[in-house]
All heavy atoms as TSV, in Angstrom:
chain	resi	resn	atom	element	x	y	z
A	1	MET	N	N	75.576	167.661	98.818
A	1	MET	CA	C	76.793	167.008	98.270
A	1	MET	C	C	77.964	167.477	99.160
A	1	MET	O	O	78.126	168.620	99.445
A	1	MET	CB	C	76.994	167.386	96.829
A	1	MET	CG	C	78.265	166.911	96.294
A	1	MET	SD	S	78.736	167.568	94.734
A	1	MET	CE	C	77.323	167.473	93.738
A	2	ALA	N	N	78.757	166.517	99.582
A	2	ALA	CA	C	79.909	166.817	100.379
A	2	ALA	C	C	81.063	167.229	99.456
A	2	ALA	O	O	81.257	166.757	98.402
A	2	ALA	CB	C	80.345	165.620	101.189
A	3	VAL	N	N	81.899	168.119	100.031
A	3	VAL	CA	C	83.075	168.633	99.295
A	3	VAL	C	C	84.081	167.491	99.181
A	3	VAL	O	O	84.307	166.781	100.161
A	3	VAL	CB	C	83.691	169.780	100.021
A	3	VAL	CG1	C	84.992	170.220	99.405
A	3	VAL	CG2	C	82.732	170.969	100.133
A	4	LYS	N	N	84.633	167.327	98.048
A	4	LYS	CA	C	85.678	166.281	97.806
A	4	LYS	C	C	86.962	166.973	97.340
A	4	LYS	O	O	87.022	167.393	96.196
A	4	LYS	CB	C	85.163	165.283	96.867
A	4	LYS	CG	C	84.058	164.514	97.321
A	4	LYS	CD	C	83.612	163.380	96.425
A	4	LYS	CE	C	82.375	162.796	97.111
A	4	LYS	NZ	N	81.762	161.692	96.587
A	5	LEU	N	N	87.927	167.120	98.205
A	5	LEU	CA	C	89.181	167.698	97.896
A	5	LEU	C	C	90.293	166.718	98.252
A	5	LEU	O	O	90.127	165.940	99.237
A	5	LEU	CB	C	89.418	169.005	98.673
A	5	LEU	CG	C	88.497	170.153	98.353
A	5	LEU	CD1	C	88.779	171.306	99.256
A	5	LEU	CD2	C	88.656	170.615	96.927
A	6	GLU	N	N	91.362	166.720	97.551
A	6	GLU	CA	C	92.419	165.837	97.891
A	6	GLU	C	C	93.036	166.261	99.223
A	6	GLU	O	O	93.111	167.490	99.526
A	6	GLU	CB	C	93.577	165.942	96.801
A	6	GLU	CG	C	93.221	165.307	95.537
A	6	GLU	CD	C	94.342	165.353	94.523
A	6	GLU	OE1	O	95.470	165.349	94.910
A	6	GLU	OE2	O	94.027	165.357	93.275
A	7	GLU	N	N	93.412	165.288	99.970
A	7	GLU	CA	C	93.935	165.586	101.348
A	7	GLU	C	C	95.164	166.522	101.341
A	7	GLU	O	O	95.243	167.449	102.163
A	7	GLU	CB	C	94.281	164.287	101.987
A	7	GLU	CG	C	94.671	164.379	103.491
A	7	GLU	CD	C	93.511	164.814	104.375
A	7	GLU	OE1	O	92.388	164.459	104.067
A	7	GLU	OE2	O	93.773	165.477	105.325
A	8	GLN	N	N	96.026	166.403	100.328
A	8	GLN	CA	C	97.175	167.280	100.239
A	8	GLN	C	C	96.721	168.719	99.938
A	8	GLN	O	O	97.370	169.616	100.550
A	8	GLN	CB	C	98.109	166.811	99.091
A	8	GLN	CG	C	98.773	165.518	99.362
A	8	GLN	CD	C	99.599	165.036	98.200
A	8	GLN	OE1	O	99.276	165.369	97.051
A	8	GLN	NE2	N	100.650	164.253	98.489
A	9	LEU	N	N	95.752	168.935	99.187
A	9	LEU	CA	C	95.273	170.241	98.922
A	9	LEU	C	C	94.620	170.882	100.267
A	9	LEU	O	O	94.942	171.993	100.592
A	9	LEU	CB	C	94.195	170.249	97.858
A	9	LEU	CG	C	93.591	171.636	97.527
A	9	LEU	CD1	C	94.628	172.642	97.018
A	9	LEU	CD2	C	92.485	171.492	96.391
A	10	LEU	N	N	93.843	170.094	100.885
A	10	LEU	CA	C	93.196	170.564	102.147
A	10	LEU	C	C	94.294	170.960	103.166
A	10	LEU	O	O	94.093	171.909	103.895
A	10	LEU	CB	C	92.263	169.516	102.729
A	10	LEU	CG	C	91.324	169.991	103.835
A	10	LEU	CD1	C	90.482	171.190	103.383
A	10	LEU	CD2	C	90.449	168.811	104.288
A	11	GLU	N	N	95.410	170.257	103.150
A	11	GLU	CA	C	96.452	170.509	104.120
A	11	GLU	C	C	97.127	171.859	103.869
A	11	GLU	O	O	97.610	172.492	104.819
A	11	GLU	CB	C	97.524	169.401	104.136
A	11	GLU	CG	C	97.013	168.116	104.798
A	11	GLU	CD	C	98.114	166.977	104.661
A	11	GLU	OE1	O	99.262	167.235	104.250
A	11	GLU	OE2	O	97.675	165.838	104.962
A	12	ILE	N	N	97.224	172.296	102.586
A	12	ILE	CA	C	97.919	173.559	102.330
A	12	ILE	C	C	97.051	174.754	102.231
A	12	ILE	O	O	97.424	175.903	102.302
A	12	ILE	CB	C	98.745	173.463	101.012
A	12	ILE	CG1	C	97.840	173.152	99.845
A	12	ILE	CG2	C	99.824	172.412	101.173
A	12	ILE	CD1	C	98.596	173.211	98.507
A	13	LEU	N	N	95.685	174.557	102.103
A	13	LEU	CA	C	94.762	175.660	102.056
A	13	LEU	C	C	94.614	176.290	103.455
A	13	LEU	O	O	94.645	175.654	104.470
A	13	LEU	CB	C	93.306	175.210	101.609
A	13	LEU	CG	C	93.169	174.829	100.167
A	13	LEU	CD1	C	91.753	174.318	99.980
A	13	LEU	CD2	C	93.538	175.943	99.237
A	14	ALA	N	N	94.490	177.606	103.482
A	14	ALA	CA	C	94.367	178.305	104.722
A	14	ALA	C	C	93.422	179.495	104.552
A	14	ALA	O	O	93.214	179.960	103.426
A	14	ALA	CB	C	95.742	178.873	105.174
A	15	CYS	N	N	92.768	179.896	105.594
A	15	CYS	CA	C	91.838	180.984	105.526
A	15	CYS	C	C	92.617	182.292	105.246
A	15	CYS	O	O	93.686	182.453	105.703
A	15	CYS	CB	C	91.190	181.135	106.921
A	15	CYS	SG	S	89.974	182.430	107.025
A	16	PRO	N	N	91.941	183.159	104.416
A	16	PRO	CA	C	92.555	184.480	104.165
A	16	PRO	C	C	92.482	185.494	105.305
A	16	PRO	O	O	93.040	186.590	105.170
A	16	PRO	CB	C	91.806	184.959	102.913
A	16	PRO	CG	C	90.518	184.288	103.031
A	16	PRO	CD	C	90.763	182.997	103.667
A	17	CYS	N	N	91.913	185.116	106.421
A	17	CYS	CA	C	91.877	186.039	107.567
A	17	CYS	C	C	93.308	186.157	108.126
A	17	CYS	O	O	94.224	185.373	107.753
A	17	CYS	CB	C	90.952	185.428	108.624
A	17	CYS	SG	S	91.551	184.045	109.572
A	18	PRO	N	N	93.514	187.174	108.977
A	18	PRO	CA	C	94.924	187.397	109.460
A	18	PRO	C	C	95.543	186.181	110.136
A	18	PRO	O	O	96.726	186.103	110.147
A	18	PRO	CB	C	94.720	188.539	110.403
A	18	PRO	CG	C	93.557	189.276	109.916
A	18	PRO	CD	C	92.679	188.229	109.371
A	19	GLU	N	N	94.784	185.293	110.740
A	19	GLU	CA	C	95.338	184.165	111.400
A	19	GLU	C	C	95.810	183.047	110.450
A	19	GLU	O	O	96.667	182.254	110.787
A	19	GLU	CB	C	94.296	183.509	112.357
A	19	GLU	CG	C	93.986	184.351	113.539
A	19	GLU	CD	C	92.898	185.427	113.301
A	19	GLU	OE1	O	92.297	185.388	112.191
A	19	GLU	OE2	O	92.665	186.265	114.128
A	20	HIS	N	N	95.351	183.109	109.241
A	20	HIS	CA	C	95.679	182.062	108.231
A	20	HIS	C	C	95.563	180.608	108.803
A	20	HIS	O	O	96.448	179.857	108.604
A	20	HIS	CB	C	97.054	182.298	107.671
A	20	HIS	CG	C	97.274	183.664	107.062
A	20	HIS	ND1	N	96.586	184.003	105.896
A	20	HIS	CD2	C	98.031	184.691	107.353
A	20	HIS	CE1	C	96.930	185.273	105.562
A	20	HIS	NE2	N	97.799	185.634	106.446
A	21	ALA	N	N	94.501	180.413	109.457
A	21	ALA	CA	C	94.260	179.162	110.092
A	21	ALA	C	C	93.788	178.063	109.086
A	21	ALA	O	O	93.351	178.379	107.962
A	21	ALA	CB	C	93.127	179.306	111.163
A	22	PRO	N	N	93.953	176.836	109.484
A	22	PRO	CA	C	93.516	175.717	108.592
A	22	PRO	C	C	92.032	175.745	108.410
A	22	PRO	O	O	91.333	176.293	109.175
A	22	PRO	CB	C	93.982	174.468	109.369
A	22	PRO	CG	C	94.893	174.943	110.447
A	22	PRO	CD	C	94.621	176.344	110.696
A	23	LEU	N	N	91.593	175.081	107.354
A	23	LEU	CA	C	90.153	174.945	107.016
A	23	LEU	C	C	89.692	173.544	107.250
A	23	LEU	O	O	90.441	172.568	107.102
A	23	LEU	CB	C	89.943	175.386	105.597
A	23	LEU	CG	C	90.387	176.792	105.249
A	23	LEU	CD1	C	90.511	176.982	103.756
A	23	LEU	CD2	C	89.370	177.771	105.832
A	24	ARG	N	N	88.483	173.388	107.609
A	24	ARG	CA	C	87.871	172.083	107.735
A	24	ARG	C	C	86.706	171.954	106.797
A	24	ARG	O	O	86.069	172.998	106.435
A	24	ARG	CB	C	87.431	171.724	109.171
A	24	ARG	CG	C	86.379	172.674	109.717
A	24	ARG	CD	C	85.996	172.334	111.155
A	24	ARG	NE	N	85.248	173.362	111.794
A	24	ARG	CZ	C	83.985	173.624	111.537
A	24	ARG	NH1	N	83.306	172.940	110.698
A	24	ARG	NH2	N	83.373	174.639	112.214
A	25	LEU	N	N	86.320	170.744	106.450
A	25	LEU	CA	C	85.237	170.563	105.502
A	25	LEU	C	C	83.870	170.823	106.167
A	25	LEU	O	O	83.676	170.580	107.333
A	25	LEU	CB	C	85.221	169.086	105.052
A	25	LEU	CG	C	86.421	168.653	104.244
A	25	LEU	CD1	C	86.399	167.076	103.954
A	25	LEU	CD2	C	86.550	169.394	102.941
A	26	GLY	N	N	82.947	171.355	105.402
A	26	GLY	CA	C	81.552	171.631	105.839
A	26	GLY	C	C	81.509	172.845	106.692
A	26	GLY	O	O	82.409	173.657	106.758
A	27	THR	N	N	80.360	172.935	107.380
A	27	THR	CA	C	80.082	173.996	108.375
A	27	THR	C	C	79.827	173.367	109.688
A	27	THR	O	O	79.605	172.123	109.802
A	27	THR	CB	C	78.913	174.900	107.947
A	27	THR	OG1	O	77.680	174.043	107.954
A	27	THR	CG2	C	79.114	175.454	106.541
A	28	ALA	N	N	79.721	174.196	110.730
A	28	ALA	CA	C	79.402	173.671	112.072
A	28	ALA	C	C	77.983	173.079	112.086
A	28	ALA	O	O	77.807	171.992	112.651
A	28	ALA	CB	C	79.517	174.770	113.105
A	29	ALA	N	N	77.116	173.657	111.365
A	29	ALA	CA	C	75.745	173.165	111.330
A	29	ALA	C	C	75.557	172.003	110.402
A	29	ALA	O	O	74.668	171.159	110.585
A	29	ALA	CB	C	74.774	174.277	110.937
A	30	ASP	N	N	76.326	171.891	109.331
A	30	ASP	CA	C	76.207	170.876	108.313
A	30	ASP	C	C	77.560	170.447	107.823
A	30	ASP	O	O	78.136	171.052	106.926
A	30	ASP	CB	C	75.309	171.383	107.193
A	30	ASP	CG	C	75.081	170.353	106.143
A	30	ASP	OD1	O	75.541	169.140	106.290
A	30	ASP	OD2	O	74.432	170.708	105.110
A	31	PRO	N	N	78.145	169.327	108.321
A	31	PRO	CA	C	79.417	168.845	107.936
A	31	PRO	C	C	79.412	168.412	106.487
A	31	PRO	O	O	80.499	168.209	105.905
A	31	PRO	CB	C	79.731	167.621	108.834
A	31	PRO	CG	C	78.679	167.745	109.940
A	31	PRO	CD	C	77.533	168.570	109.457
A	32	GLU	N	N	78.290	168.214	105.876
A	32	GLU	CA	C	78.232	167.783	104.445
A	32	GLU	C	C	78.001	168.965	103.484
A	32	GLU	O	O	77.923	168.765	102.304
A	32	GLU	CB	C	77.005	166.801	104.285
A	32	GLU	CG	C	77.203	165.520	105.066
A	32	GLU	CD	C	78.364	164.646	104.522
A	32	GLU	OE1	O	78.433	164.513	103.259
A	32	GLU	OE2	O	79.161	164.180	105.300
A	33	ALA	N	N	77.941	170.175	104.019
A	33	ALA	CA	C	77.760	171.399	103.132
A	33	ALA	C	C	78.948	171.594	102.274
A	33	ALA	O	O	80.071	171.234	102.544
A	33	ALA	CB	C	77.514	172.634	104.065
A	34	ASP	N	N	78.680	172.212	101.137
A	34	ASP	CA	C	79.796	172.528	100.150
A	34	ASP	C	C	80.537	173.843	100.603
A	34	ASP	O	O	80.449	174.850	99.889
A	34	ASP	CB	C	79.161	172.681	98.749
A	34	ASP	CG	C	78.780	171.335	98.128
A	34	ASP	OD1	O	79.341	170.317	98.617
A	34	ASP	OD2	O	77.892	171.315	97.246
A	35	PHE	N	N	81.120	173.692	101.764
A	35	PHE	CA	C	81.865	174.858	102.288
A	35	PHE	C	C	83.109	174.379	102.936
A	35	PHE	O	O	83.227	173.166	103.372
A	35	PHE	CB	C	81.036	175.582	103.323
A	35	PHE	CG	C	79.947	176.466	102.773
A	35	PHE	CD1	C	78.677	175.965	102.502
A	35	PHE	CD2	C	80.193	177.788	102.558
A	35	PHE	CE1	C	77.717	176.790	101.973
A	35	PHE	CE2	C	79.201	178.663	102.073
A	35	PHE	CZ	C	77.945	178.105	101.767
A	36	LEU	N	N	84.072	175.261	103.134
A	36	LEU	CA	C	85.302	175.078	103.980
A	36	LEU	C	C	85.181	176.126	105.050
A	36	LEU	O	O	84.892	177.279	104.786
A	36	LEU	CB	C	86.539	175.257	103.146
A	36	LEU	CG	C	86.807	174.191	102.043
A	36	LEU	CD1	C	88.074	174.630	101.294
A	36	LEU	CD2	C	86.910	172.822	102.597
A	37	THR	N	N	85.352	175.707	106.308
A	37	THR	CA	C	85.227	176.595	107.433
A	37	THR	C	C	86.570	176.777	108.146
A	37	THR	O	O	87.276	175.847	108.422
A	37	THR	CB	C	84.156	176.043	108.453
A	37	THR	OG1	O	82.849	175.910	107.672
A	37	THR	CG2	C	83.978	176.948	109.580
A	38	CYS	N	N	86.834	178.038	108.422
A	38	CYS	CA	C	88.034	178.408	109.111
A	38	CYS	C	C	88.018	177.951	110.583
A	38	CYS	O	O	86.998	178.123	111.302
A	38	CYS	CB	C	88.244	179.919	109.100
A	38	CYS	SG	S	89.709	180.436	109.982
A	39	THR	N	N	89.097	177.310	111.076
A	39	THR	CA	C	89.136	176.830	112.448
A	39	THR	C	C	89.351	177.970	113.431
A	39	THR	O	O	89.233	177.752	114.621
A	39	THR	CB	C	90.231	175.741	112.592
A	39	THR	OG1	O	91.518	176.267	112.211
A	39	THR	CG2	C	89.861	174.512	111.780
A	40	ALA	N	N	89.753	179.136	112.972
A	40	ALA	CA	C	90.012	180.296	113.864
A	40	ALA	C	C	88.796	181.275	113.899
A	40	ALA	O	O	88.237	181.487	114.917
A	40	ALA	CB	C	91.292	180.954	113.459
A	41	CYS	N	N	88.486	181.816	112.740
A	41	CYS	CA	C	87.470	182.874	112.719
A	41	CYS	C	C	86.089	182.353	112.523
A	41	CYS	O	O	85.111	183.081	112.752
A	41	CYS	CB	C	87.829	183.904	111.634
A	41	CYS	SG	S	87.635	183.356	109.916
A	42	GLY	N	N	85.924	181.153	112.054
A	42	GLY	CA	C	84.588	180.526	111.859
A	42	GLY	C	C	83.910	180.897	110.539
A	42	GLY	O	O	82.830	180.365	110.350
A	43	ARG	N	N	84.530	181.706	109.724
A	43	ARG	CA	C	83.879	181.996	108.395
A	43	ARG	C	C	83.852	180.751	107.526
A	43	ARG	O	O	84.803	179.930	107.617
A	43	ARG	CB	C	84.724	183.068	107.678
A	43	ARG	CG	C	84.661	184.464	108.287
A	43	ARG	CD	C	85.475	185.390	107.413
A	43	ARG	NE	N	85.558	186.698	107.889
A	43	ARG	CZ	C	86.578	187.249	108.675
A	43	ARG	NH1	N	87.596	186.520	108.921
A	43	ARG	NH2	N	86.496	188.477	109.073
A	44	SER	N	N	82.773	180.595	106.710
A	44	SER	CA	C	82.659	179.533	105.856
A	44	SER	C	C	82.789	180.020	104.416
A	44	SER	O	O	82.143	181.009	104.061
A	44	SER	CB	C	81.313	178.894	106.044
A	44	SER	OG	O	81.228	178.294	107.328
A	45	PHE	N	N	83.598	179.329	103.619
A	45	PHE	CA	C	83.896	179.696	102.249
A	45	PHE	C	C	83.259	178.718	101.332
A	45	PHE	O	O	83.387	177.500	101.516
A	45	PHE	CB	C	85.413	179.763	102.022
A	45	PHE	CG	C	86.058	180.813	102.853
A	45	PHE	CD1	C	86.526	180.435	104.126
A	45	PHE	CD2	C	86.194	182.119	102.428
A	45	PHE	CE1	C	87.181	181.380	104.921
A	45	PHE	CE2	C	86.781	183.064	103.234
A	45	PHE	CZ	C	87.286	182.793	104.436
A	46	PRO	N	N	82.488	179.118	100.285
A	46	PRO	CA	C	81.836	178.175	99.399
A	46	PRO	C	C	82.804	177.456	98.516
A	46	PRO	O	O	83.930	177.936	98.235
A	46	PRO	CB	C	80.902	179.061	98.532
A	46	PRO	CG	C	81.591	180.462	98.564
A	46	PRO	CD	C	82.279	180.529	99.942
A	47	VAL	N	N	82.395	176.262	98.105
A	47	VAL	CA	C	83.176	175.483	97.195
A	47	VAL	C	C	82.203	175.302	95.939
A	47	VAL	O	O	81.166	174.681	96.123
A	47	VAL	CB	C	83.579	174.076	97.745
A	47	VAL	CG1	C	84.288	173.322	96.651
A	47	VAL	CG2	C	84.464	174.309	98.935
A	48	ARG	N	N	82.631	175.917	94.852
A	48	ARG	CA	C	81.766	175.909	93.608
A	48	ARG	C	C	82.436	175.094	92.551
A	48	ARG	O	O	83.580	175.381	92.238
A	48	ARG	CB	C	81.526	177.347	93.192
A	48	ARG	CG	C	80.759	178.100	94.195
A	48	ARG	CD	C	80.351	179.509	93.651
A	48	ARG	NE	N	79.690	180.278	94.697
A	48	ARG	CZ	C	80.080	181.482	95.121
A	48	ARG	NH1	N	81.119	182.049	94.541
A	48	ARG	NH2	N	79.418	182.063	96.071
A	49	ASP	N	N	81.732	174.112	92.034
A	49	ASP	CA	C	82.253	173.249	91.036
A	49	ASP	C	C	83.626	172.629	91.436
A	49	ASP	O	O	84.519	172.599	90.561
A	49	ASP	CB	C	82.364	173.977	89.675
A	49	ASP	CG	C	81.035	174.415	89.138
A	49	ASP	OD1	O	80.022	173.668	89.323
A	49	ASP	OD2	O	80.925	175.524	88.589
A	50	GLY	N	N	83.722	172.323	92.703
A	50	GLY	CA	C	84.967	171.723	93.174
A	50	GLY	C	C	86.101	172.708	93.433
A	50	GLY	O	O	87.193	172.218	93.793
A	51	ILE	N	N	85.868	173.934	93.313
A	51	ILE	CA	C	86.881	174.992	93.560
A	51	ILE	C	C	86.563	175.793	94.801
A	51	ILE	O	O	85.552	176.529	94.812
A	51	ILE	CB	C	86.996	175.935	92.292
A	51	ILE	CG1	C	87.339	175.071	91.024
A	51	ILE	CG2	C	88.071	176.987	92.527
A	51	ILE	CD1	C	87.214	175.775	89.757
A	52	PRO	N	N	87.467	175.824	95.792
A	52	PRO	CA	C	87.206	176.655	96.891
A	52	PRO	C	C	87.328	178.179	96.588
A	52	PRO	O	O	88.241	178.605	95.915
A	52	PRO	CB	C	88.361	176.290	97.895
A	52	PRO	CG	C	88.882	174.934	97.402
A	52	PRO	CD	C	88.667	174.966	95.896
A	53	VAL	N	N	86.332	178.958	97.044
A	53	VAL	CA	C	86.334	180.361	96.770
A	53	VAL	C	C	86.826	181.056	98.106
A	53	VAL	O	O	86.002	181.340	98.976
A	53	VAL	CB	C	84.973	180.863	96.308
A	53	VAL	CG1	C	85.019	182.344	96.057
A	53	VAL	CG2	C	84.476	180.066	95.139
A	54	LEU	N	N	88.113	181.229	98.199
A	54	LEU	CA	C	88.624	181.759	99.476
A	54	LEU	C	C	88.772	183.284	99.431
A	54	LEU	O	O	89.903	183.833	99.612
A	54	LEU	CB	C	90.031	181.107	99.725
A	54	LEU	CG	C	89.939	179.565	99.907
A	54	LEU	CD1	C	91.304	179.002	100.129
A	54	LEU	CD2	C	88.975	179.198	101.047
A	55	LEU	N	N	87.651	183.966	99.244
A	55	LEU	CA	C	87.578	185.431	99.299
A	55	LEU	C	C	86.736	185.842	100.438
A	55	LEU	O	O	85.684	185.324	100.664
A	55	LEU	CB	C	86.953	185.963	97.967
A	55	LEU	CG	C	87.677	185.562	96.661
A	55	LEU	CD1	C	86.828	185.944	95.487
A	55	LEU	CD2	C	89.044	186.246	96.608
A	56	LEU	N	N	87.250	186.784	101.237
A	56	LEU	CA	C	86.539	187.212	102.457
A	56	LEU	C	C	85.220	187.775	102.056
A	56	LEU	O	O	84.235	187.608	102.790
A	56	LEU	CB	C	87.372	188.225	103.219
A	56	LEU	CG	C	88.610	187.645	103.916
A	56	LEU	CD1	C	89.449	188.781	104.523
A	56	LEU	CD2	C	88.163	186.702	104.984
A	57	VAL	N	N	85.044	188.426	100.872
A	57	VAL	CA	C	83.777	188.953	100.482
A	57	VAL	C	C	82.738	187.920	100.151
A	57	VAL	O	O	81.546	188.220	100.089
A	57	VAL	CB	C	83.928	190.052	99.328
A	57	VAL	CG1	C	84.767	191.157	99.694
A	57	VAL	CG2	C	84.448	189.312	98.114
A	58	GLU	N	N	83.139	186.703	99.844
A	58	GLU	CA	C	82.283	185.598	99.552
A	58	GLU	C	C	81.975	184.765	100.738
A	58	GLU	O	O	81.147	183.837	100.714
A	58	GLU	CB	C	82.963	184.677	98.526
A	58	GLU	CG	C	83.080	185.342	97.138
A	58	GLU	CD	C	81.786	185.415	96.431
A	58	GLU	OE1	O	80.923	184.546	96.584
A	58	GLU	OE2	O	81.597	186.411	95.629
A	59	ALA	N	N	82.643	184.991	101.861
A	59	ALA	CA	C	82.559	184.175	103.078
A	59	ALA	C	C	81.195	184.415	103.764
A	59	ALA	O	O	80.639	185.496	103.730
A	59	ALA	CB	C	83.696	184.485	104.058
A	60	VAL	N	N	80.698	183.315	104.424
A	60	VAL	CA	C	79.546	183.382	105.261
A	60	VAL	C	C	80.026	183.541	106.649
A	60	VAL	O	O	80.839	182.800	107.159
A	60	VAL	CB	C	78.711	182.064	105.138
A	60	VAL	CG1	C	77.503	182.136	106.112
A	60	VAL	CG2	C	78.205	181.933	103.647
A	61	GLU	N	N	79.600	184.611	107.301
A	61	GLU	CA	C	80.062	184.876	108.713
A	61	GLU	C	C	79.475	183.804	109.645
A	61	GLU	O	O	78.350	183.349	109.459
A	61	GLU	CB	C	79.619	186.293	109.151
A	61	GLU	CG	C	80.240	187.390	108.330
A	61	GLU	CD	C	81.715	187.567	108.639
A	61	GLU	OE1	O	82.192	187.291	109.833
A	61	GLU	OE2	O	82.442	187.993	107.768
A	62	PRO	N	N	80.157	183.530	110.680
A	62	PRO	CA	C	79.687	182.552	111.695
A	62	PRO	C	C	78.492	183.157	112.412
A	62	PRO	O	O	78.373	184.411	112.506
A	62	PRO	CB	C	80.883	182.334	112.619
A	62	PRO	CG	C	81.670	183.546	112.475
A	62	PRO	CD	C	81.477	184.057	111.086
A	63	PRO	N	N	77.639	182.330	112.991
A	63	PRO	CA	C	76.476	182.888	113.721
A	63	PRO	C	C	76.979	183.605	114.973
A	63	PRO	O	O	78.060	183.248	115.534
A	63	PRO	CB	C	75.741	181.645	114.197
A	63	PRO	CG	C	76.430	180.444	113.599
A	63	PRO	CD	C	77.631	180.902	112.908
A	64	SER	N	N	76.297	184.660	115.325
A	64	SER	CA	C	76.653	185.489	116.549
A	64	SER	C	C	76.433	184.693	117.796
A	64	SER	O	O	75.492	184.041	117.930
A	64	SER	CB	C	75.866	186.741	116.533
A	64	SER	OG	O	76.094	187.546	115.467
A	65	ALA	N	N	77.460	184.762	118.609
A	65	ALA	CA	C	77.339	184.145	119.954
A	65	ALA	C	C	76.548	185.044	120.851
A	65	ALA	O	O	76.936	186.201	121.069
A	65	ALA	CB	C	78.688	183.811	120.538
A	66	GLY	N	N	75.559	184.558	121.470
A	66	GLY	CA	C	74.798	185.362	122.418
A	66	GLY	C	C	73.463	185.540	121.981
A	66	GLY	O	O	72.553	186.134	122.163
């Protein structure tokens, strides 16, 4: 199931990492995944019952390069 968030909400949400970068829908591997992914650090945050869980302890780390 794809995440459905209002465009205005998506525009104001930011990653809790120090860069506070914008988030994009889905993950790099699955654009339809129920996650929001940071455009800077690559962490993916789950969306549960339509609510983004923007906690670093809940984030899925990006795959290691190399």
